[in-house]
C-alpha positions as CSV (number, residue, x, y, z in Angstrom):
1,X,-96.8,-239.1,-247.9
2,X,-96.6,-235.3,-248.3
3,X,-93.4,-233.5,-247.7
4,X,-93.0,-230.3,-245.8
5,X,-92.8,-228.4,-249.1
6,X,-96.0,-229.9,-250.4
7,X,-97.9,-229.0,-247.2
8,X,-96.6,-225.4,-247.4
9,X,-97.8,-225.3,-251.1
10,X,-101.3,-226.5,-250.1
11,X,-101.5,-223.8,-247.4
12,X,-100.4,-221.2,-249.8
13,X,-103.0,-222.4,-252.3
14,X,-105.8,-222.3,-249.6
15,X,-104.8,-218.8,-248.7
16,X,-104.3,-217.8,-252.3
17,X,-100.7,-216.9,-251.8
18,X,-98.5,-217.0,-254.8
19,X,-95.0,-218.4,-254.1
20,X,-93.6,-215.7,-256.2
21,X,-95.3,-213.0,-254.0
22,X,-93.0,-210.6,-252.3
23,X,-91.6,-211.6,-248.9
24,X,-93.5,-209.0,-246.9
25,X,-96.9,-210.3,-248.2
26,X,-95.9,-213.8,-247.2
27,X,-95.1,-212.6,-243.6
28,X,-98.5,-210.9,-243.4
29,X,-100.3,-214.1,-244.4
30,X,-98.3,-216.1,-241.8
31,X,-99.2,-213.6,-239.1
32,X,-102.9,-214.0,-240.0
33,X,-102.5,-217.7,-239.8
34,X,-100.9,-217.5,-236.4
35,X,-103.8,-215.3,-235.1
36,X,-106.3,-217.8,-236.3
37,X,-104.5,-220.7,-234.5
38,X,-104.3,-218.6,-231.3
39,X,-108.0,-217.8,-231.5
40,X,-108.9,-221.4,-231.9
41,X,-106.8,-222.4,-228.9
42,X,-108.4,-219.6,-226.8
43,X,-111.9,-220.8,-227.8
44,X,-111.0,-224.3,-226.7
45,X,-109.8,-223.1,-223.3
46,X,-112.9,-221.0,-222.8
47,X,-115.1,-224.0,-223.7
48,X,-113.3,-226.1,-221.1
49,X,-113.7,-223.4,-218.5
50,X,-117.4,-223.2,-219.2
51,X,-117.6,-226.9,-218.9
52,X,-115.7,-226.9,-215.6
53,X,-118.0,-224.1,-214.2
54,X,-121.1,-226.0,-215.3
55,X,-119.8,-229.0,-213.3
56,X,-119.8,-227.0,-210.0
57,X,-122.5,-227.5,-207.4
58,X,-123.3,-225.7,-204.1
59,X,-122.2,-227.2,-200.9
60,X,-124.6,-226.8,-198.0
61,X,-124.8,-227.3,-194.3
62,X,-127.8,-227.4,-192.0
63,X,-128.7,-224.8,-189.5
64,X,-128.9,-226.3,-186.0
65,X,-130.0,-225.4,-182.6
66,X,-127.5,-225.8,-179.7
67,X,-125.2,-224.3,-177.2
68,X,-122.4,-221.8,-177.9
69,X,-119.4,-221.0,-175.8
70,X,-117.5,-217.8,-176.5
71,X,-113.8,-217.8,-175.5
72,X,-110.9,-215.5,-175.5
73,X,-107.5,-217.0,-176.3
74,X,-104.3,-215.8,-174.6
75,X,-100.8,-217.1,-174.0
76,X,-98.6,-216.8,-170.9
77,X,-96.4,-218.6,-168.5
78,X,-96.8,-220.6,-165.3
79,X,-95.2,-219.2,-162.1
80,X,-95.2,-220.3,-158.4
81,X,-97.7,-218.5,-156.1
82,X,-94.8,-217.5,-153.9
83,X,-91.2,-217.5,-155.2
84,X,-88.4,-216.4,-152.7
85,X,-84.9,-215.5,-153.6
86,X,-82.5,-216.3,-150.7
87,X,-79.3,-214.3,-150.5
88,X,-76.5,-213.4,-148.2
89,X,-76.1,-210.1,-146.3
90,X,-72.4,-210.9,-145.7
91,X,-69.4,-211.2,-147.9
92,X,-67.2,-214.2,-147.5
93,X,-66.2,-217.6,-148.7
94,X,-68.8,-220.4,-149.0
95,X,-67.7,-223.2,-146.7
96,X,-70.5,-225.7,-147.4
97,X,-73.7,-226.1,-149.5
98,X,-76.3,-228.3,-148.0
99,X,-79.2,-228.1,-150.5
100,X,-79.4,-228.9,-154.2
101,X,-81.9,-228.6,-157.1
102,X,-85.4,-230.0,-156.4
103,X,-84.7,-230.6,-152.7
104,X,-87.7,-230.1,-150.5
105,X,-86.7,-227.8,-147.6
106,X,-88.4,-226.7,-144.5
107,X,-88.5,-223.2,-142.9
108,X,-85.2,-222.7,-141.0
109,X,-83.4,-225.5,-142.7
110,X,-79.7,-224.9,-143.4
111,X,-79.0,-224.3,-147.1
112,X,-75.4,-223.1,-147.0
113,X,-72.6,-222.0,-144.6
114,X,-70.1,-219.2,-144.9
115,X,-66.6,-219.3,-143.5
116,X,-66.7,-217.9,-139.9
117,X,-63.1,-217.5,-138.9
118,X,-63.0,-213.7,-139.5
119,X,-66.3,-213.1,-137.7
120,X,-65.2,-215.3,-134.8
121,X,-62.1,-213.1,-134.4
122,X,-64.3,-210.0,-134.4
123,X,-66.4,-211.5,-131.7
124,X,-63.4,-212.2,-129.5
125,X,-62.3,-208.6,-130.0
126,X,-65.7,-207.3,-129.1
127,X,-65.8,-209.3,-125.9
128,X,-62.4,-208.0,-124.9
129,X,-63.6,-204.4,-125.5
130,X,-66.7,-205.1,-123.5
131,X,-64.7,-206.4,-120.6
132,X,-62.4,-203.4,-120.7
133,X,-65.4,-201.0,-120.7
134,X,-67.0,-202.9,-117.7
135,X,-63.7,-202.6,-115.8
136,X,-63.5,-198.9,-116.5
137,X,-67.0,-198.6,-115.1
138,X,-65.9,-200.1,-111.9
139,X,-62.9,-197.7,-111.8
140,X,-65.2,-194.7,-112.3
141,X,-67.5,-196.0,-109.6
142,X,-64.6,-196.0,-107.2
143,X,-63.7,-192.4,-108.2
144,X,-67.2,-191.3,-107.6
145,X,-67.3,-192.9,-104.2
146,X,-64.0,-191.2,-103.3
147,X,-65.2,-187.8,-104.4
148,X,-68.4,-188.2,-102.5
149,X,-66.5,-189.1,-99.3
150,X,-64.2,-186.1,-99.6
151,X,-67.0,-183.7,-100.1
152,X,-68.9,-185.2,-97.1
153,X,-65.8,-184.6,-94.8
154,X,-65.4,-181.1,-95.9
155,X,-69.1,-180.4,-95.2
156,X,-68.7,-182.0,-91.8
157,X,-65.6,-179.8,-91.0
158,X,-67.5,-176.7,-92.2
159,X,-70.4,-177.5,-89.8
160,X,-68.0,-178.2,-86.8
161,X,-66.1,-175.0,-87.4
162,X,-69.3,-173.1,-87.7
163,X,-68.4,-171.9,-91.2
164,X,-64.8,-171.0,-90.7
165,X,-63.1,-173.9,-92.6
166,X,-62.8,-175.1,-95.2
167,X,-63.0,-172.1,-97.6
168,X,-65.6,-171.8,-100.3
169,X,-63.0,-172.5,-102.9
170,X,-62.0,-175.9,-101.4
171,X,-65.7,-176.8,-101.0
172,X,-66.4,-175.9,-104.7
173,X,-63.4,-177.9,-105.9
174,X,-64.6,-181.0,-104.0
175,X,-68.1,-180.6,-105.6
176,X,-66.6,-180.2,-109.1
177,X,-64.4,-183.3,-108.6
178,X,-67.5,-185.3,-107.7
179,X,-69.3,-184.2,-110.8
180,X,-66.4,-185.1,-113.0
181,X,-66.3,-188.5,-111.4
182,X,-70.0,-189.1,-112.2
183,X,-69.5,-187.9,-115.7
184,X,-66.6,-190.3,-116.2
185,X,-68.8,-193.1,-114.8
186,X,-71.6,-192.2,-117.3
187,X,-69.0,-192.2,-120.2
188,X,-67.7,-195.6,-119.1
189,X,-71.2,-197.0,-118.9
190,X,-71.9,-195.7,-122.4
191,X,-68.7,-197.4,-123.6
192,X,-70.0,-200.6,-122.1
193,X,-73.2,-200.3,-124.0
194,X,-71.3,-199.6,-127.2
195,X,-69.0,-202.6,-126.7
196,X,-72.1,-204.8,-126.0
197,X,-73.8,-203.6,-129.2
198,X,-70.6,-204.3,-131.2
199,X,-70.6,-207.8,-129.8
200,X,-74.2,-208.3,-130.6
201,X,-73.5,-207.2,-134.2
202,X,-70.7,-209.6,-134.5
203,X,-72.8,-212.4,-133.0
204,X,-75.6,-211.6,-135.4
205,X,-73.2,-211.7,-138.3
206,X,-72.0,-215.1,-137.1
207,X,-75.6,-216.3,-137.2
208,X,-76.0,-214.9,-140.7
209,X,-73.1,-217.0,-141.9
210,X,-75.6,-219.9,-141.8
211,X,-78.0,-219.4,-144.8
212,X,-81.4,-220.8,-143.9
213,X,-84.6,-221.3,-145.8
214,X,-87.3,-218.7,-144.9
215,X,-90.2,-220.9,-146.1
216,X,-91.3,-224.5,-146.7
217,X,-90.7,-225.2,-150.4
218,X,-88.6,-226.6,-153.2
219,X,-85.2,-225.5,-154.4
220,X,-85.7,-224.2,-158.0
221,X,-82.2,-222.6,-158.5
222,X,-78.9,-223.1,-156.7
223,X,-76.4,-220.4,-157.7
224,X,-73.6,-221.1,-155.3
225,X,-70.8,-223.7,-155.0
226,X,-68.5,-224.6,-152.1
227,X,-65.4,-222.4,-152.1
228,X,-67.1,-219.6,-154.0
229,X,-66.6,-216.0,-152.8
230,X,-69.7,-214.1,-152.1
231,X,-69.5,-210.3,-152.4
232,X,-72.4,-208.4,-150.8
233,X,-71.2,-204.9,-151.3
234,X,-74.1,-203.1,-153.1
235,X,-76.9,-205.8,-152.9
236,X,-77.4,-209.2,-151.5
237,X,-76.4,-211.8,-154.1
238,X,-79.0,-214.5,-154.8
239,X,-77.8,-217.9,-153.7
240,X,-81.0,-219.9,-153.9
241,X,-84.5,-219.5,-155.5
242,X,-87.3,-221.3,-153.7
243,X,-90.9,-222.0,-154.6
244,X,-93.0,-222.1,-151.5
245,X,-95.7,-224.5,-152.8
246,X,-95.8,-225.9,-156.3
247,X,-99.2,-227.7,-155.7
248,X,-100.8,-224.2,-156.2
249,X,-99.5,-222.2,-159.1
250,X,-100.4,-219.1,-161.1
251,X,-100.8,-218.7,-164.8
252,X,-100.0,-215.2,-166.0
253,X,-101.4,-214.5,-169.5
254,X,-101.4,-211.4,-171.7
255,X,-104.9,-210.5,-172.9
256,X,-105.2,-208.3,-176.0
257,X,-106.7,-204.9,-175.5
258,X,-109.6,-205.8,-177.9
259,X,-110.6,-208.7,-175.6
260,X,-109.9,-207.4,-172.1
261,X,-113.3,-205.8,-171.8
262,X,-114.9,-209.3,-171.8
263,X,-112.5,-210.7,-169.2
264,X,-113.2,-210.4,-165.5
265,X,-112.4,-212.0,-162.1
266,X,-114.0,-215.4,-161.4
267,X,-114.2,-216.6,-165.0
268,X,-113.1,-220.1,-165.8
269,X,-110.5,-221.1,-168.4
270,X,-108.8,-224.1,-169.9
271,X,-105.2,-224.3,-171.0
272,X,-102.6,-226.6,-172.5
273,X,-98.9,-226.8,-172.3
274,X,-96.4,-228.1,-174.9
275,X,-95.2,-230.8,-172.5
276,X,-98.6,-232.4,-172.4
277,X,-100.4,-231.5,-175.7
278,X,-103.2,-234.0,-175.2
279,X,-104.0,-232.9,-171.6
280,X,-106.2,-229.9,-170.7
281,X,-105.9,-228.1,-167.3
282,X,-108.4,-225.9,-165.7
283,X,-107.8,-222.4,-164.1
284,X,-109.8,-219.5,-162.7
285,X,-109.1,-215.8,-163.1
286,X,-108.2,-214.1,-159.8
287,X,-107.0,-210.7,-161.1
288,X,-107.1,-208.6,-164.3
289,X,-104.4,-206.0,-163.8
290,X,-104.9,-202.4,-165.0
291,X,-101.3,-201.9,-165.9
292,X,-100.7,-202.2,-169.7
293,X,-97.8,-203.8,-171.4
294,X,-96.7,-202.7,-174.9
295,X,-94.5,-204.9,-176.9
296,X,-93.8,-204.0,-180.6
297,X,-96.9,-201.7,-180.6
298,X,-99.2,-204.5,-179.2
299,X,-101.0,-203.5,-176.0
300,X,-101.9,-206.3,-173.6
301,X,-103.0,-206.6,-170.0
302,X,-101.6,-209.2,-167.6
303,X,-104.2,-211.5,-166.2
304,X,-103.6,-213.8,-163.2
305,X,-105.2,-217.3,-162.9
306,X,-105.0,-219.8,-160.1
307,X,-104.1,-223.4,-161.1
308,X,-104.3,-226.6,-159.1
309,X,-101.1,-228.6,-159.6
310,X,-101.6,-231.4,-157.1
311,X,-99.8,-233.9,-159.2
312,X,-96.8,-231.6,-159.8
313,X,-97.0,-232.2,-163.5
314,X,-96.7,-228.4,-164.2
315,X,-93.4,-226.6,-163.8
316,X,-92.6,-222.9,-163.4
317,X,-91.8,-221.2,-166.6
318,X,-93.9,-223.4,-168.9
319,X,-95.6,-221.6,-171.7
320,X,-99.4,-222.1,-171.8
321,X,-102.2,-221.3,-174.2
322,X,-105.5,-220.5,-172.4
323,X,-109.1,-220.3,-173.6
324,X,-111.0,-218.0,-171.2
325,X,-114.8,-218.7,-171.2
326,X,-116.3,-215.2,-171.3
327,X,-119.9,-216.2,-172.1
328,X,-122.2,-219.2,-172.7
329,X,-125.5,-219.3,-174.5
330,X,-127.9,-222.2,-174.6
331,X,-130.6,-223.5,-177.1
332,X,-129.9,-220.9,-179.8
333,X,-130.2,-221.1,-183.6
334,X,-126.6,-221.5,-184.9
335,X,-125.3,-221.1,-188.4
336,X,-121.8,-222.0,-189.7
337,X,-119.5,-219.1,-190.1
338,X,-118.7,-220.3,-193.6
339,X,-122.3,-219.5,-194.6
340,X,-121.8,-215.8,-193.6
341,X,-118.6,-215.6,-195.7
342,X,-120.1,-217.2,-198.8
343,X,-121.0,-215.1,-201.9
344,X,-122.1,-216.8,-205.1
345,X,-120.0,-216.1,-208.2
346,X,-121.3,-213.5,-210.6
347,X,-121.9,-214.4,-214.2
348,X,-120.7,-211.9,-216.8
349,X,-123.4,-210.4,-219.0
350,X,-123.1,-211.4,-222.7
351,X,-121.9,-208.6,-225.0
352,X,-121.5,-208.2,-228.7
353,X,-118.0,-208.8,-229.9
354,X,-116.4,-208.4,-233.3
355,X,-114.4,-210.8,-235.3
356,X,-111.1,-209.4,-233.9
357,X,-112.3,-209.8,-230.3
358,X,-113.2,-213.4,-231.0
359,X,-109.8,-214.1,-232.6
360,X,-107.9,-212.1,-230.0
361,X,-109.6,-212.4,-226.5
362,X,-109.0,-209.3,-224.4
363,X,-109.5,-208.7,-220.7
364,X,-112.9,-207.1,-220.3
365,X,-113.9,-204.8,-217.5
366,X,-115.8,-206.5,-214.7
367,X,-119.4,-205.6,-214.7
368,X,-120.8,-203.7,-211.7
369,X,-122.6,-205.7,-209.1
370,X,-126.3,-206.0,-209.7
371,X,-129.2,-208.1,-208.8
372,X,-129.4,-210.1,-205.6
373,X,-125.6,-210.4,-205.3
374,X,-125.1,-206.7,-205.5
375,X,-127.8,-206.2,-202.9
376,X,-126.2,-208.7,-200.6
377,X,-122.9,-206.7,-200.6
378,X,-124.7,-203.5,-199.6
379,X,-126.7,-204.9,-196.7
380,X,-125.8,-206.5,-193.4
381,X,-125.0,-210.1,-192.6
382,X,-126.6,-212.5,-195.1
383,X,-126.7,-216.2,-196.0
384,X,-127.6,-217.9,-199.2
385,X,-130.0,-220.8,-199.8
386,X,-130.7,-223.0,-202.8
387,X,-134.0,-222.5,-204.7
388,X,-135.9,-224.5,-207.3
389,X,-136.0,-221.6,-209.7
390,X,-133.7,-222.3,-212.7
391,X,-133.4,-218.6,-213.4
392,X,-132.3,-217.7,-209.8
393,X,-130.9,-221.0,-208.3
394,X,-129.8,-219.2,-205.1
395,X,-131.3,-216.3,-203.1
396,X,-130.0,-214.4,-200.1
397,X,-131.6,-214.3,-196.6
398,X,-130.7,-211.4,-194.3
399,X,-130.0,-212.4,-190.7
400,X,-129.1,-210.6,-187.5
401,X,-126.2,-212.3,-185.8
402,X,-125.1,-212.5,-182.2
403,X,-122.1,-214.1,-180.5
404,X,-119.6,-216.4,-182.3
405,X,-117.1,-219.0,-181.2
406,X,-115.1,-218.9,-184.4
407,X,-117.0,-221.8,-186.1
408,X,-120.7,-221.1,-185.5
409,X,-122.6,-217.8,-185.0
410,X,-125.9,-217.4,-183.1
411,X,-128.8,-215.9,-185.1
412,X,-130.8,-213.4,-183.1
413,X,-133.3,-212.6,-185.8
414,X,-134.0,-214.1,-189.2
415,X,-136.1,-216.5,-191.2
416,X,-133.8,-219.5,-190.6
417,X,-135.1,-222.6,-188.9
418,X,-133.1,-225.5,-187.5
419,X,-132.5,-228.1,-190.2
420,X,-132.6,-225.6,-193.1
421,X,-129.6,-226.0,-195.4
422,X,-127.5,-222.9,-196.1
423,X,-124.7,-222.6,-198.7
424,X,-121.2,-222.7,-197.3
425,X,-119.2,-223.2,-200.5
426,X,-119.0,-224.7,-204.0
427,X,-117.6,-228.1,-205.1
428,X,-117.3,-230.1,-208.2
429,X,-119.8,-232.9,-208.9
430,X,-117.3,-235.7,-208.6
431,X,-116.1,-234.6,-205.1
């Protein structure tokens, strides 16, 4: 068995290196030896790469004739068709709550009651003020009657005395007293009307202490508890949120500005929700709103769809993903979109390299596109088909494309026929 020293001696003999040579010459020979080994390894790697490339074959898929449905995808949320917030116009303490979450309520049904002790006292005060005003009216009526009688007597005396008595001053004073009495009666009647209006306000406030449902619906939110103080100073606080009819709902989706031109009223859609991922619901567009919404630089337009929720499986606030059917075409020639994206790999042209390039492979500049592949990149849409020519195993076919559903694209004009295979990719022979 050769030792490490003997192997080194053999190498030196092959390379013609004298052991007694200077150290820098020995280092030079060792570097040359390392480069030879690196070149051999690179050659092996390139050989394996060529073998791997030669083991690739084209993957094809047939052109077919069929129907194509073009859809626009949008996300949004479900909302009731009519959602009502029920509040209180009065401030006070909640005496009782008579409705809870998910309760079905009818129009006019009592939802809650406020404490009425303060308002009842105000009603008693208003009634007393009204009674006082009415009594004052009776008193002023008596004063008016008294002034009228006095003025009538003076006029009678004036007629009997043939204008001698009473004097003009006495007659004028009597007439003025009558006018003052009538004015006081009018003021007392106005006071009666004011007192009655104050009483009506108090009685109306008493009626408002009973919070009733304005519609037939379901209680979605109950934001009040017995004993809670309600403060209605600036705006009416929301005590309940009701959905009028959950069997009919609305789906509000945000359509991207690039797709809104294809969306219009009356189009059908299908959507799914996370709660039932295996179930598909249907909807119909009722309105595409003109107002734009911009969120983080993305412009969308809110679109309203009507949804049938007879089984009450859908709930307000659910997130939905909808596919809006914008167009359908029938009996068209269809090609897979992968065929439009495929481009065959370009083989590098052989070039003369020197000994150093063989020993030290360097990155070479990519050749410019030429031939059929280069022409394909310059033209319009194009697909590739396999040929029987060994020199040109594939060739491009220009096509004029139409609508696409993301998987297939319709061909408006071209030399493709249903059943003809087109290249969609490459795969190894053992796949």
